[in-house]
C-alpha positions as CSV (number, residue, x, y, z in Angstrom):
1,X,237.6,81.5,137.8
2,X,240.6,82.8,139.9
3,X,240.8,81.9,143.5
4,X,241.0,85.0,145.9
5,X,242.0,83.6,149.3
6,X,242.5,85.9,152.3
7,X,244.6,84.4,155.1
8,X,244.2,86.3,158.4
9,X,246.7,85.6,161.2
10,X,245.0,85.2,164.6
11,X,246.7,87.0,167.5
12,X,249.0,85.0,169.7
13,X,250.9,81.8,169.2
14,X,254.0,83.2,167.5
15,X,257.2,82.4,169.3
16,X,259.0,85.3,167.6
17,X,256.5,87.7,169.3
18,X,254.7,85.8,172.2
19,X,256.5,83.9,175.0
20,X,253.9,81.1,175.4
21,X,254.1,78.1,173.1
22,X,250.6,76.6,172.5
23,X,247.0,77.7,172.4
24,X,245.4,80.4,174.6
25,X,242.4,82.7,174.7
26,X,242.6,86.1,173.1
27,X,243.3,89.1,175.3
28,X,240.7,91.9,175.5
29,X,242.9,94.1,173.3
30,X,243.2,91.3,170.7
31,X,239.5,90.8,170.7
32,X,239.0,94.6,170.1
33,X,241.6,94.6,167.3
34,X,240.0,91.6,165.6
35,X,236.7,93.4,165.6
36,X,238.2,95.9,163.2
37,X,238.2,93.3,160.5
38,X,234.4,93.4,160.3
39,X,234.7,96.3,157.9
40,X,237.0,94.4,155.5
41,X,236.0,90.8,155.6
42,X,232.5,90.1,154.4
43,X,230.5,87.7,156.7
44,X,229.0,86.3,153.5
45,X,232.4,84.9,152.2
46,X,233.1,81.2,152.8
47,X,235.4,80.9,155.8
48,X,237.5,78.3,157.5
49,X,239.7,78.5,160.6
50,X,242.3,76.5,162.4
51,X,240.8,74.4,165.3
52,X,242.5,76.5,168.0
53,X,240.8,78.6,170.7
54,X,242.4,81.8,169.5
55,X,241.3,81.2,165.9
56,X,237.7,80.4,167.0
57,X,237.6,83.6,169.1
58,X,239.1,85.7,166.2
59,X,236.3,84.4,163.9
60,X,233.7,85.2,166.5
61,X,235.1,88.8,167.0
62,X,235.0,89.4,163.3
63,X,231.5,87.9,163.0
64,X,232.5,85.1,160.5
65,X,230.9,81.7,160.6
66,X,234.0,79.6,160.0
67,X,234.2,75.9,159.9
68,X,237.1,74.2,161.6
69,X,239.8,72.8,159.2
70,X,242.3,70.4,160.9
71,X,244.9,70.9,158.2
72,X,245.2,74.5,159.3
73,X,246.2,73.5,162.9
74,X,249.3,75.1,164.4
75,X,252.7,73.6,164.4
76,X,252.8,70.8,166.9
77,X,255.6,71.7,169.4
78,X,255.2,68.5,171.3
79,X,256.5,68.5,174.9
80,X,257.2,72.3,174.7
81,X,253.5,73.0,174.5
82,X,252.4,75.3,177.4
83,X,255.9,76.4,178.2
84,X,257.4,79.8,177.5
85,X,260.2,80.5,175.1
86,X,262.3,81.7,178.0
87,X,261.8,78.4,179.8
88,X,262.8,76.4,176.7
89,X,265.8,78.6,176.1
90,X,266.9,78.0,179.7
91,X,266.5,74.2,179.7
92,X,267.1,73.3,176.1
93,X,269.1,76.1,174.4
94,X,270.6,73.9,171.7
95,X,267.2,72.4,170.9
96,X,265.6,75.9,170.6
97,X,268.5,77.0,168.3
98,X,268.1,73.9,166.1
99,X,264.4,74.5,165.9
100,X,264.8,78.1,164.7
101,X,267.5,77.2,162.1
102,X,266.9,73.7,160.9
103,X,263.5,73.0,159.2
104,X,263.9,69.3,159.9
105,X,264.6,69.6,163.6
106,X,262.2,68.2,166.2
107,X,263.8,68.8,169.6
108,X,260.3,69.0,171.1
109,X,259.4,65.5,169.7
110,X,256.6,67.2,167.7
111,X,256.3,68.3,164.1
112,X,259.1,69.8,162.1
113,X,258.8,73.0,160.1
114,X,259.2,71.0,156.9
115,X,256.4,68.7,157.9
116,X,254.2,71.8,158.6
117,X,255.1,73.2,155.2
118,X,254.1,70.0,153.4
119,X,250.8,69.8,155.3
120,X,250.0,73.5,154.5
121,X,251.0,72.9,150.8
122,X,248.6,70.0,150.7
123,X,245.8,72.2,152.1
124,X,246.5,75.0,149.6
125,X,246.5,72.6,146.7
126,X,243.2,71.2,147.9
127,X,241.4,74.6,147.5
128,X,238.9,74.1,144.7
129,X,239.4,76.1,141.5
130,X,235.8,77.4,141.7
131,X,236.2,78.7,145.3
132,X,236.3,82.4,144.3
133,X,236.6,84.6,147.4
134,X,237.3,82.8,150.6
135,X,238.8,83.6,154.1
136,X,241.0,81.4,156.3
137,X,241.7,82.4,159.9
138,X,244.8,80.6,161.0
139,X,248.1,80.6,162.9
140,X,251.2,82.6,162.1
141,X,253.2,79.4,161.6
142,X,250.6,78.1,159.0
143,X,250.7,81.4,157.1
144,X,254.5,81.2,156.9
145,X,254.3,77.6,155.7
146,X,251.7,78.6,153.0
147,X,254.0,81.4,151.8
148,X,256.9,78.9,151.5
149,X,254.7,76.9,149.1
150,X,253.1,79.8,147.2
151,X,256.4,81.7,146.7
152,X,258.4,78.5,146.1
153,X,261.1,79.4,148.5
154,X,263.2,77.0,150.7
155,X,261.7,75.8,154.0
156,X,264.8,77.4,155.8
157,X,263.2,80.8,155.0
158,X,260.3,80.0,157.4
159,X,261.4,82.1,160.4
160,X,262.4,85.0,158.2
161,X,258.8,85.6,157.0
162,X,257.2,88.2,159.3
163,X,253.5,87.5,160.0
164,X,252.3,90.0,162.6
165,X,249.0,89.5,164.5
166,X,245.9,90.3,162.3
167,X,248.2,90.5,159.2
168,X,246.2,89.7,156.1
169,X,247.8,87.8,153.2
170,X,246.0,87.9,150.0
171,X,246.6,85.0,147.6
172,X,245.3,85.1,144.0
173,X,245.5,82.1,141.8
174,X,245.6,82.8,138.1
175,X,247.7,81.6,135.1
176,X,249.2,78.7,136.9
177,X,250.7,80.4,139.9
178,X,250.0,82.5,143.1
179,X,250.2,86.3,143.3
180,X,250.9,87.3,146.9
181,X,250.1,90.6,148.6
182,X,250.2,91.7,152.3
183,X,247.9,94.1,154.0
184,X,245.9,94.7,157.1
185,X,242.3,94.5,158.3
186,X,241.8,98.2,158.8
187,X,239.6,99.8,156.1
188,X,242.1,102.7,155.9
189,X,245.1,100.4,155.2
190,X,245.3,99.4,151.6
191,X,246.9,96.2,150.4
192,X,250.7,96.5,150.0
193,X,252.5,94.6,147.2
194,X,255.4,93.5,149.4
195,X,255.7,90.1,147.8
196,X,254.4,89.6,144.3
197,X,256.5,86.9,142.7
198,X,254.5,84.6,140.5
199,X,255.1,81.1,141.7
200,X,255.1,78.4,139.0
201,X,253.8,75.4,141.0
202,X,252.8,72.2,139.4
203,X,249.6,71.7,141.3
204,X,247.4,70.7,138.4
205,X,245.3,73.9,138.3
206,X,244.7,75.5,134.9
């Protein structure tokens, strides 16, 4: 049986779009936008979510009963948590530059991008072959890391993968690799085959 896994990006938490590093409640507008996914994501599908407040509130807005999955937690930015990107840029510009260019850099004394990619790859490989259709509501950073693994691209490509709020990434496992499609949560917006390279990963699935 193929695995059809939908990754939905919760609003907020992306330093390329939002100034605050760390977790936060969804805005009223984000809650309203998340509600649009009700027409696309079936509440009967098995669902998991990252343990953050924003992912919990996104699941609630959609009407999904999603269990918390620690392996889907956001990138740990250590002592930068709760600060804005502007504050970090003003006090540690070299550290911010290193973080955005070197996947092994940990100027915040937290988790490196490469470590996140390994954790996300471990989670993806743990998805059971008989899962069928499933939904995971998680962070932009985690979805980037999953794409690094699914598409077998270098970790340095992490920040070059655009994952906007409420972007839906559709992963289908068949024939020993992942097919990847991007789309949205609006019923009027079809899936778009922006990325569709078959990744030949040695994860043990047949």
